[in-house]
N, C-alpha and C positions, 0 to 999 in steps of 0.2 A: 711490600720489600724495597721497592723503588723508594716511597714515603719516608722510610726510616732511614734511609741512606741520608734525604736531602734532608731529615729533619736534624742528626747527625752534626751535617754540612754548617747549616745556620746555624747550630747552638753554640758551636763553635768561632764562628765568626760575631755570634752578638756577644760572648764572653770577653770579647775585646773592649766594648764599651761599656756592657754590663756585667759586673762580678759578679752578680747572684747569677748570672744564667749559666757560673759553672754546673749548678743542680741539674739544669735543667739537658746538662751536656751530656755528664754520668748517666741520666737516667733512661737517652735515649740509645747512646751503646750498649747499658745493662740491656735496653728491649733488643736492640738488634741483637744482642750475644745470643739470648736467648730464641730468639727468632729460629734465628740459625743451629742452633744446638735442637731444637724440637721439630724442625726437619730434618737433621740426620735422621734424629731419632725414629721419626715416621719412617725414613728411606728403610731403615735396616727392619725396622717389622715387618714392615709388603715384603723385602725378600725371606725373614725369616719366615710370614706367613705361608710365604709361595711355597717353599721350600721344606716346610711342614707339610703341603696339603700336597705332594708328590709324595713325599713318606709314608701319606698315611692312604694313600689310592694306591702303593704298591703290596701295604700289608696284604688283603686279600689274596695277591697273584702269589706272594714268596707264603703263604701258608696254603695255597694248593699244591698237589702231588703233582699235578701236571707241568707245575712251572718246573720241579727238579729232573722229571723225566726227558724236558726239552733241554731243557742244562746239562744233563748226561749224555745226552745226544750229541751233542755237540763236540762235546769232550770225547769220547767213543768215537765220533768220523774223526777227528783230527787225529787222536792217537791210532787208528788204523791207516788213515793216509803216510803219516810214520812209519808204520810199519810195516806198510807193502814196498814203501820206496827202502827201506832200507834192506828188506829181502829181494828186489831186484838189483839191490846196487852189491850183496853179497851173491846172486846169481852170477853177475857179469862177471866178481872175483875170482869164481871157477875156470875162467876162461872161456865164457858162454858169452854170446852176443846178441841185443834183442834187433829187432829187424825194423831197416829204416825204409818210408813209404814213398813212394811218388805220388808227388800231388798238383793235381792241374793249374793250381793258383799261383802256390808256392814256385814253382818250377817255371814263372813267368814273373816272378817279383824279384827285383834287387834285395839284399839285407840290408836292413837299414838298420842301427843298433836301438832300439824308443823303448828297450824293456822295461827303461826306468820311468816314461810314460805310464805302459799299464797297468805295472803293478803299483803307482800310487791312486791311479785315476780309480783301480779296482776298490780302492779302500775308503774312497767320497761315498758311495751309496751304503757301506755299514755305519759313517758316524751322520749321513742321513737320515737313515732308520731308527739312532738314537734319539736324533731333534724331533723326528716328526714322533712318535710313540709323546715325548713330552711334549709337544705344541700342539697334539690335534687329542692329548690323553687318552690312551688308546691303551694303558697297559694292560687290558685285558687279552689282548692277542700275543704280548711275550710270551707264553708257552708254545702258544700256534708257530708265532715267528720262527723261536729258538730249536722246535723239532722240523719244523721243514727245514733248516740248514744242517741240522745234525744228520734227516736222512739222509739229504745230496750228499753230504762228505762221506757218510756209512757207504751209500753206494759207488759213489765213484772210488775209496779205497778197495772193494772189491773188485770193480770192473780195471783197475789198474794192473793186477796182477791176473785178469782172467783175459785181458787185453793187452800184454805187455812190449807194445811199440817203444822201440830207439827215440829219441828227440830230431826232431827233422833238421835234416844237415844244413848245417851251413849256421847253427844254432850256440850263437856267441855263451848263454849262460845270463842268468837274471844278472841285473846290475850288484855291485859290491855291497851298495845300499841294504840290497835285499836279502843278502847269500845266507846273513844269519837267521833265516827264519827256518829255511831249508838244509839240513846237513847236505842231501842227498836230489841233486835238479834228472830225476826219474820218474815215467808214470805219465804220459801227456795226456792218455783215456778214460774220462771225457775232462774235457775243462773246466778248470775249478775256476777262472776268473770271470769266462762267459757266462756259467751257470750260474754262477753266484750274484752276481751283477744280476742278469735276469728274473732268478726267485727274486728278490728283492721288490724289483721292478713289479711281478705280479702282487707281490703281498703285500705294496704301500697301497693307497686306494686312492690316496691326492692330486689331482690332476698336474699340478707342479712339481710334486717332488716328479712324479713318475716322469715330467718332461725333462728335467736335471738325471737321470738315473737312466735316461731313455738315452742322451747325450751320451752319457759315462759309457753306457754297452759299445755306443757303435764307436766312442775314444780308443775302448779295450781291444774290440774285436780288430780296427783296422792296424794298431799300436800290434798286436798279435801277428798280424798276417807281415807287416815288414819288417820285425825284427827274428821272420820263421819259429816262433816262439810256440805255433802250435799246428797240427795238421789243420784243412779244414773243417774234416771227418770229428774235429775235436771237438770245434768251436761248434759246430751246429748239434752231434750230442749233447754238449753240456746245456743249450737251449733247452735240446727236447726231453732233457731228464729233467732239469730244471721245469719247465711244464705240467711235465707227466706225475711231478711229486705230487705238488700244488693241488693237481686236480684233485688227485688222490686224498688228499688232505683235505680240503674241503667237501670232501664228499664222506668220508670217511671217520677223519678224524676229529670233526668240530670241536668237540668236549674240548680242547685245547684250547681254542678261541673263547675264555671263560664269560664273555659278553653272552655267549649263547647256550650255556647250562651253567646249572650252578653249583656255586664253589664249593670244592671239600679240600 
């Protein structure tokens, strides 16, 4: 490329003294333009090839019934959480109250409104999971990932109603940026923030990704305590539930990892 640029400059200088060099100048410019066009075309072909390769790898996943079971389990988990929160809201609308608990850690911590921090940081592992799947070409585990997350939120939706604790005292609520994602901020047991991040930490195998998610988990837990967003039992139970669900899945639901079974 440098040679062509040099040839173009030299040919223009020479054309001052030698009129015939105009042909050489035109030729070098045409050659330079052609090379640039070829390089742009190659770049587009590489990007197109990469995108096509990803889509081709996803075809067996989308053809598998396990993908759709996992996907609908996530949808069911989200719907159940919304339904449980709506139930608690209607419960309180009847004049009933939800018990507030004493907490050894929260009772000795000042309230610092850092709810925006734990809401944002808990999203980072989700994006990292997408990046991890593409980076490591771990497409076959997508159904398993979805199923584990779906089961976690289904279990959480059930326990929100079974153990209807009120929000910790002095909790100011989520940051306005995130209030639109949940109509009612009710139901704390177990913690979805801590549980989901820890679940992704268990599911992802690469050490670098694990370290990043582990840092996110620590930040989320500390921020939840400072904001009084969850009781200690919520956070610990979220972690224990995530571990139990992943362990059960690895032992009994391995067919959702399409790398371990025949794709169907």
